[in-house]
N, C-alpha and C positions, 0 to 999 in steps of 0.2 A: 505494499502498499505507498503509495506516496505520502511523502509529509504532511503537505496540504491536505490531502483526506482526512486523516487522521484528526484537524481540527472542526469538521462537523462529525455532526451527534444527532443521534436519538433517541430519546433515553420516555418510558411512564412511570411515573413514583408508584400508581395506584396498578393495578395487575389490570383488574378492568378499563380501567382510565376514570371511570363514572360514581360521581357519588350521589344515592337518589333519596328524596323524601323518603317522611315517613312511607307513606300513601304506596312509593314505587317506583313514580313517575322520574325521570331522572330533572336534578339541579346542578350538575353541575358535569363538565366533559373535562380531566385533566388530558393536557396540549403536548406541554414540554414541562424537562425540566434540567436544569444542566445547575452542576454544584460542585466543588470538591470532592465531596464521595464520590461521583459519578465522573471524573474528570480532574483529574489532581490540578491546584494551586488556580482552581477557575473559582470566578466567582460566583455566587446565588441567582441565580433565576427561574420565575416558573411561570407558565402559564396556561389559565384554565381557561376553558368557554359553557357561560352560564345559558343556561338553555330553560331556564324557569325561573320565576318569582323565587324569593327566599331570603332565607336568616343567615348569613354563613360566620367563619369565627367570631363565635360567641363570647368570647373573653376579651377585655381591655388589656392591651400588656404593651409597653415597652422591647425597645432593642438595643443594646450600645453603642451597636456603626445607625446612623443611616439608613431611610430605607425611600425606595420610591414606589409608590403603586398604580399602575394605571388600569384606568375601564375606558377602550374602546369600543366605540359602535359600530358596525361592519354594512353599512348601508353605502355604498361605494358614490351615490349622489347624491349622500350629505354627509362625511365625513366626521365633522363636528359634531351628530346627530348621536348619541347614545344609543338612543334603541329603547329606551325604554329609560324609569325612575331608578336610583341612586341615593341611597343613604347612607354618610362614613359620620363616625362619630370620630372626634379627636380634637385633642386637646381640651376635654369636657363640652365640646358640641355637637352636635348634632347637624352637616351640614348635606345642603339635599342639591343634588341636579341631575338633568337631565342630558347634560352636555358628555362630549369622552373628552377624558381628562387625565392629567398624573397629579397624583398628589404626594409633596414633597415632606417626608416625617423625617424632622432630625433627630437623631439619638437620643433618648429617652422623652419622644412626645409619646404617652398613655393615646393609644386611642385604639376603632375596634370597640364591638363591632362593627360590620354594615349589613345592610340589606338590600338584594332587585328587588325593589318596591312593585316595580310592575316592567310589565317585557313584552314589544312586539317583533324584535330580533333577538340573537343570537350576538351578547357580549363577552368581549376578551374583555380577558382581567391577569396583568402582569403584576409582577413583584421581584423584585431587584438588588439586593447587596451586596455592598465590597465583602464580606467575609465569603469564605469559602463554604458555608455552610449554615442553614438557617434556626438561631436561635430566640428567640425571646424570654420572659419572665412577666406572666402573669401581674397585673396590682389593681 
């Protein structure tokens, strides 16, 4: 394998790639995950598709490093539209948006839970941290 080809990586954290609601409907589908555990030295980056409304990551937590999370709509005709409504708890406040966005979370800023309140089309969610693994402290 050429050196360049070694930099391309495909990995799903969950064997079936899907998180289900209690009623059995699909909530989100794991798209990709890369970090130092699966590629030594690599920062943490994960991506999932949200497929239906629901509450996610129900524990408020902090990280000892900065984090950037993104929620990206999938309408190629309106890339600013989220295609749904997101409520995100950060620094003691709920913020609601229907626009594609990135959220910068400096180290130590309490955040989560978040909720996909409504959904007209799938939403892509990204999480990036500079460390080689995802660690957090619930608060």
